[in-house]
N, C-alpha and C positions, 0 to 999 in steps of 0.2 A: 327447172331442174328438179328431178325427182330425188327426194331424200327420205330415208327411214332412220329415225334416231331412237335408239333404245335408252332406257334409264331404269333405275331401281335395283341394280345389282349391288352386291356387297358381301360382307362376311356375316355368317349366321351359324349358330350351333345346330347340331343334329337335332331334328324334331321341330325346328323352328319354321318360320314362314317368311317368304318374300313375295312382293308383287312387282313384276316387270311391266313396263309400259313401252309402247312403240308409237311414236308420232310420225305419221307419213305426210308428206307435202309434195307439191309440184304437179299433182294431178288428183283426180278423184278415183278412189279405189273401191267404190261401192260394188262393182261387179267383179272384183278381184278376190281370189282366195288369199288368205294371209296365214302365215305359219311361224312357228318357232323351231329353231334348230339349235344344237349345242355342239361344241367341239372342245376336245381335250388335246393338248399338244401331242403330235405323233399319231393321232387317230383321225379317221374320217369324220366329217360333219355328220351328226346324227339327228334324225327327225325326233321332235318332241311332241308337237301338236299342231293342228291346222284347223281353220274355220272357213267355211264357204260363205259366199255373199248371202246365202239363204239362212245361215246360222248353224248349219250342220257342222258338228265337230268330230275330230279324229285325234286319237292319242296313241303314242307308243305304249306298248304293254308295260314298260318300266315305270311310267308315270301315271298310268290310269288309276283313278281313285284318289290321287294326291294333287295333281295339277288340274287347273281349269283355265281354258282359253276363252276369251270373250272379246267383243268389239262393241264400243258404245256408239259409234257412228262410222261413216265410211272410211275414216282415216286414222282411227286410234285403236290400237290393239293392246290387249293385256294378257299376262300369264300369272295367275295366282298359284303360287307354289307352297304347298303345305307338307308337313311331315318330311321335311328335307333330310336327305341322307348324304354322307360324304361322297358317295358315287355320283351325286348330282352336280358336283363341282365341275365347272366348265365355263367357257365363254358362250353366252347365249346370244343368238342372232334372230332378228325378225326378218321376214321375207314376204314378198307379195308377187302374185303371178296370175295370169289368166289360165287357170287350171280347172279341169273338170273331172279329173281322176288322178290316181297316183300322187296324192298330196304328200306322201312321204319321201318323194324323190327331190333332192335339192336342185337338180339340174332343170326342173320344171319351173322354177321361180325366176322372175325377170329382175327383181329389185331386192337389194340386201342392205341391212344396216351395218354399222361398224362393230357391233357387238358390245355386250356388257358382262363383266366378270361376276360370276357367282361362286363363292367359296363356302363350303359347309364343313365346319370343324367337328371332329368326333369327341 
């Protein structure tokens, strides 16, 4: 059974940092793209960042220069979030999919985690 489990969310002051982790199990994701999305109640899920199996990364403009996506093996994904802003407050989800383009589209991903809450206070 495939599982993606996020951790590392929490409450932080504006300007602070958090590191999210996503542990994937149930299959090997070495040839999968993996990504982070976030969602605020009442709004659509929003692309944050993605990384291809090759290591190529993609970022939303809103987080570029502040967030860094990485993976240390086939099945562990990270999101280092620096200079956090109150508008970064959301539930953050990791996802995996056999994707070769349009990494920013949530419907392209096959597997999702349950999400972890990130709250940034002003």
